[in-house]
Biopython code that builds the backbone (N, CA, C, O; Angstrom):
import numpy as np
from Bio.PDB.StructureBuilder import StructureBuilder

atoms = [
    (1, "MET", "N", (14.645, -0.372, -6.641)),
    (1, "MET", "CA", (14.590, -1.761, -6.273)),
    (1, "MET", "C", (13.155, -2.212, -6.007)),
    (1, "MET", "O", (12.764, -3.300, -6.429)),
    (2, "MET", "N", (12.370, -1.393, -5.314)),
    (2, "MET", "CA", (11.002, -1.799, -4.996)),
    (2, "MET", "C", (10.153, -1.945, -6.251)),
    (2, "MET", "O", (9.320, -2.847, -6.340)),
    (3, "LYS", "N", (10.362, -1.066, -7.215)),
    (3, "LYS", "CA", (9.597, -1.156, -8.460)),
    (3, "LYS", "C", (9.913, -2.460, -9.183)),
    (3, "LYS", "O", (9.016, -3.084, -9.751)),
    (4, "GLU", "N", (11.176, -2.878, -9.169)),
    (4, "GLU", "CA", (11.567, -4.139, -9.803)),
    (4, "GLU", "C", (10.914, -5.323, -9.103)),
    (4, "GLU", "O", (10.459, -6.256, -9.765)),
    (5, "LEU", "N", (10.861, -5.298, -7.774)),
    (5, "LEU", "CA", (10.194, -6.365, -7.030)),
    (5, "LEU", "C", (8.707, -6.401, -7.353)),
    (5, "LEU", "O", (8.131, -7.474, -7.532)),
    (6, "GLN", "N", (8.089, -5.233, -7.428)),
    (6, "GLN", "CA", (6.670, -5.147, -7.752)),
    (6, "GLN", "C", (6.406, -5.737, -9.136)),
    (6, "GLN", "O", (5.465, -6.509, -9.315)),
    (7, "GLU", "N", (7.224, -5.380, -10.095)),
    (7, "GLU", "CA", (7.044, -5.862, -11.461)),
    (7, "GLU", "C", (7.251, -7.367, -11.572)),
    (7, "GLU", "O", (6.693, -8.004, -12.466)),
    (8, "SER", "N", (8.051, -7.945, -10.670)),
    (8, "SER", "CA", (8.286, -9.387, -10.703)),
    (8, "SER", "C", (7.189, -10.162, -9.977)),
    (8, "SER", "O", (7.195, -11.393, -9.981)),
    (9, "GLY", "N", (6.244, -9.450, -9.352)),
    (9, "GLY", "CA", (5.141, -10.109, -8.665)),
    (9, "GLY", "C", (5.423, -10.438, -7.212)),
    (9, "GLY", "O", (4.633, -11.130, -6.570)),
    (10, "THR", "N", (6.529, -9.955, -6.688)),
    (10, "THR", "CA", (6.889, -10.194, -5.297)),
    (10, "THR", "C", (6.022, -9.339, -4.377)),
    (10, "THR", "O", (5.813, -8.153, -4.635)),
    (11, "THR", "N", (5.522, -9.943, -3.312)),
    (11, "THR", "CA", (4.755, -9.194, -2.321)),
    (11, "THR", "C", (5.695, -8.324, -1.502)),
    (11, "THR", "O", (6.753, -8.773, -1.060)),
    (12, "ILE", "N", (5.291, -7.066, -1.305)),
    (12, "ILE", "CA", (6.091, -6.105, -0.546)),
    (12, "ILE", "C", (5.214, -5.536, 0.562)),
    (12, "ILE", "O", (4.060, -5.180, 0.324)),
    (13, "LEU", "N", (5.751, -5.452, 1.749)),
    (13, "LEU", "CA", (5.072, -4.760, 2.842)),
    (13, "LEU", "C", (5.750, -3.407, 3.010)),
    (13, "LEU", "O", (6.923, -3.330, 3.376)),
    (14, "LEU", "N", (5.002, -2.340, 2.739)),
    (14, "LEU", "CA", (5.537, -0.984, 2.797)),
    (14, "LEU", "C", (4.728, -0.188, 3.814)),
    (14, "LEU", "O", (3.510, -0.069, 3.688)),
    (15, "ALA", "N", (5.391, 0.344, 4.798)),
    (15, "ALA", "CA", (4.730, 1.213, 5.779)),
    (15, "ALA", "C", (5.087, 2.651, 5.432)),
    (15, "ALA", "O", (6.262, 3.016, 5.411)),
    (16, "THR", "N", (4.068, 3.471, 5.160)),
    (16, "THR", "CA", (4.303, 4.855, 4.778)),
    (16, "THR", "C", (3.138, 5.728, 5.216)),
    (16, "THR", "O", (2.012, 5.252, 5.364)),
    (17, "HIS", "N", (3.414, 6.993, 5.419)),
    (17, "HIS", "CA", (2.368, 7.983, 5.667)),
    (17, "HIS", "C", (2.100, 8.779, 4.395)),
    (17, "HIS", "O", (1.233, 9.653, 4.380)),
    (18, "ASP", "N", (2.829, 8.487, 3.345)),
    (18, "ASP", "CA", (2.763, 9.216, 2.078)),
    (18, "ASP", "C", (1.789, 8.510, 1.132)),
    (18, "ASP", "O", (2.151, 7.532, 0.478)),
    (19, "MET", "N", (0.553, 9.010, 1.063)),
    (19, "MET", "CA", (-0.458, 8.362, 0.228)),
    (19, "MET", "C", (-0.100, 8.406, -1.254)),
    (19, "MET", "O", (-0.471, 7.497, -1.997)),
    (20, "ALA", "N", (0.604, 9.432, -1.699)),
    (20, "ALA", "CA", (1.025, 9.483, -3.103)),
    (20, "ALA", "C", (1.955, 8.312, -3.407)),
    (20, "ALA", "O", (1.848, 7.689, -4.463)),
    (21, "GLU", "N", (2.859, 8.015, -2.490)),
    (21, "GLU", "CA", (3.758, 6.872, -2.664)),
    (21, "GLU", "C", (2.962, 5.568, -2.656)),
    (21, "GLU", "O", (3.213, 4.689, -3.480)),
    (22, "ALA", "N", (2.021, 5.436, -1.751)),
    (22, "ALA", "CA", (1.200, 4.229, -1.681)),
    (22, "ALA", "C", (0.406, 4.039, -2.969)),
    (22, "ALA", "O", (0.322, 2.924, -3.484)),
    (23, "GLU", "N", (-0.172, 5.109, -3.489)),
    (23, "GLU", "CA", (-0.934, 5.026, -4.736)),
    (23, "GLU", "C", (-0.061, 4.593, -5.896)),
    (23, "GLU", "O", (-0.510, 3.857, -6.775)),
    (24, "LYS", "N", (1.186, 5.047, -5.905)),
    (24, "LYS", "CA", (2.114, 4.730, -6.988)),
    (24, "LYS", "C", (2.615, 3.287, -6.903)),
    (24, "LYS", "O", (2.808, 2.637, -7.930)),
    (25, "MET", "N", (2.825, 2.788, -5.690)),
    (25, "MET", "CA", (3.482, 1.498, -5.500)),
    (25, "MET", "C", (2.530, 0.328, -5.270)),
    (25, "MET", "O", (2.873, -0.809, -5.596)),
    (26, "ALA", "N", (1.357, 0.575, -4.724)),
    (26, "ALA", "CA", (0.532, -0.520, -4.213)),
    (26, "ALA", "C", (-0.643, -0.872, -5.110)),
    (26, "ALA", "O", (-1.202, -0.021, -5.802)),
    (27, "THR", "N", (-1.001, -2.147, -5.077)),
    (27, "THR", "CA", (-2.252, -2.586, -5.683)),
    (27, "THR", "C", (-3.334, -2.706, -4.620)),
    (27, "THR", "O", (-4.521, -2.582, -4.920)),
    (28, "ARG", "N", (-2.925, -2.947, -3.374)),
    (28, "ARG", "CA", (-3.834, -2.984, -2.227)),
    (28, "ARG", "C", (-3.169, -2.268, -1.064)),
    (28, "ARG", "O", (-1.957, -2.363, -0.871)),
    (29, "VAL", "N", (-3.977, -1.548, -0.287)),
    (29, "VAL", "CA", (-3.456, -0.855, 0.887)),
    (29, "VAL", "C", (-4.377, -1.121, 2.077)),
    (29, "VAL", "O", (-5.556, -1.435, 1.913)),
    (30, "ALA", "N", (-3.817, -0.990, 3.259)),
    (30, "ALA", "CA", (-4.597, -1.091, 4.495)),
    (30, "ALA", "C", (-4.355, 0.181, 5.292)),
    (30, "ALA", "O", (-3.225, 0.661, 5.387)),
    (31, "ILE", "N", (-5.412, 0.715, 5.858)),
    (31, "ILE", "CA", (-5.314, 1.893, 6.715)),
    (31, "ILE", "C", (-5.480, 1.414, 8.156)),
    (31, "ILE", "O", (-6.428, 0.701, 8.485)),
    (32, "LEU", "N", (-4.538, 1.821, 9.002)),
    (32, "LEU", "CA", (-4.573, 1.437, 10.411)),
    (32, "LEU", "C", (-4.933, 2.635, 11.275)),
    (32, "LEU", "O", (-4.556, 3.769, 10.979)),
    (33, "LEU", "N", (-5.656, 2.372, 12.330)),
    (33, "LEU", "CA", (-5.982, 3.379, 13.335)),
    (33, "LEU", "C", (-5.730, 2.745, 14.693)),
    (33, "LEU", "O", (-6.358, 1.747, 15.044)),
    (34, "GLN", "N", (-4.829, 3.315, 15.441)),
    (34, "GLN", "CA", (-4.439, 2.805, 16.755)),
    (34, "GLN", "C", (-4.043, 1.328, 16.679)),
    (34, "GLN", "O", (-4.380, 0.537, 17.560)),
    (35, "GLY", "N", (-3.323, 0.971, 15.615)),
    (35, "GLY", "CA", (-2.793, -0.378, 15.460)),
    (35, "GLY", "C", (-3.766, -1.405, 14.915)),
    (35, "GLY", "O", (-3.422, -2.583, 14.820)),
    (36, "LYS", "N", (-4.978, -0.990, 14.554)),
    (36, "LYS", "CA", (-5.977, -1.913, 14.018)),
    (36, "LYS", "C", (-6.352, -1.514, 12.600)),
    (36, "LYS", "O", (-6.518, -0.333, 12.297)),
    (37, "ILE", "N", (-6.484, -2.520, 11.729)),
    (37, "ILE", "CA", (-6.876, -2.262, 10.344)),
    (37, "ILE", "C", (-8.332, -1.812, 10.328)),
    (37, "ILE", "O", (-9.209, -2.489, 10.863)),
    (38, "ILE", "N", (-8.578, -0.662, 9.707)),
    (38, "ILE", "CA", (-9.952, -0.161, 9.617)),
    (38, "ILE", "C", (-10.505, -0.253, 8.203)),
    (38, "ILE", "O", (-11.721, -0.225, 8.014)),
    (39, "ILE", "N", (-9.622, -0.364, 7.197)),
    (39, "ILE", "CA", (-10.075, -0.525, 5.817)),
    (39, "ILE", "C", (-8.947, -1.129, 4.986)),
    (39, "ILE", "O", (-7.772, -0.819, 5.182)),
    (40, "ILE", "N", (-9.331, -1.994, 4.059)),
    (40, "ILE", "CA", (-8.396, -2.575, 3.094)),
    (40, "ILE", "C", (-9.026, -2.423, 1.722)),
    (40, "ILE", "O", (-10.222, -2.665, 1.555)),
    (41, "GLY", "N", (-8.235, -2.026, 0.744)),
    (41, "GLY", "CA", (-8.737, -1.916, -0.619)),
    (41, "GLY", "C", (-7.662, -1.390, -1.546)),
    (41, "GLY", "O", (-6.488, -1.316, -1.184)),
    (42, "THR", "N", (-8.080, -1.029, -2.739)),
    (42, "THR", "CA", (-7.153, -0.415, -3.679)),
    (42, "THR", "C", (-6.861, 1.005, -3.195)),
    (42, "THR", "O", (-7.617, 1.552, -2.393)),
    (43, "PRO", "N", (-5.783, 1.598, -3.670)),
    (43, "PRO", "CA", (-5.515, 2.982, -3.261)),
    (43, "PRO", "C", (-6.687, 3.927, -3.544)),
    (43, "PRO", "O", (-6.960, 4.819, -2.741)),
    (44, "ARG", "N", (-7.372, 3.749, -4.654)),
    (44, "ARG", "CA", (-8.526, 4.606, -4.968)),
    (44, "ARG", "C", (-9.674, 4.402, -3.988)),
    (44, "ARG", "O", (-10.363, 5.353, -3.620)),
    (45, "GLU", "N", (-9.877, 3.145, -3.564)),
    (45, "GLU", "CA", (-10.984, 2.849, -2.654)),
    (45, "GLU", "C", (-10.792, 3.456, -1.270)),
    (45, "GLU", "O", (-11.770, 3.793, -0.603)),
    (46, "VAL", "N", (-9.555, 3.598, -0.834)),
    (46, "VAL", "CA", (-9.325, 4.051, 0.539)),
    (46, "VAL", "C", (-8.980, 5.525, 0.657)),
    (46, "VAL", "O", (-8.811, 6.022, 1.771)),
    (47, "THR", "N", (-8.869, 6.245, -0.464)),
    (47, "THR", "CA", (-8.565, 7.676, -0.375)),
    (47, "THR", "C", (-9.804, 8.504, -0.591)),
    (47, "THR", "O", (-9.740, 9.733, -0.552)),
]
sb = StructureBuilder()
sb.init_structure("model")
sb.init_model(0)
sb.init_chain("A")
sb.init_seg("    ")
for serial, (resi, resn, name, xyz) in enumerate(atoms, 1):
    if name == "N":
        sb.init_residue(resn, " ", resi, " ")
    sb.init_atom(name, np.array(xyz, "f"), 0.0, 1.0, " ", f" {name:<3s}", serial, name[0])
structure = sb.get_structure()
């Protein structure tokens, strides 16, 4: 279902600790530390 939403251009908010999943699903990711965003970028930029 999430892949279909992604392909239709729908914005999805996905919370995961699995970077492989984030790399597969996301065009942009944010990394949080103690509840604060410390970096936003493409999966390649933040890994």
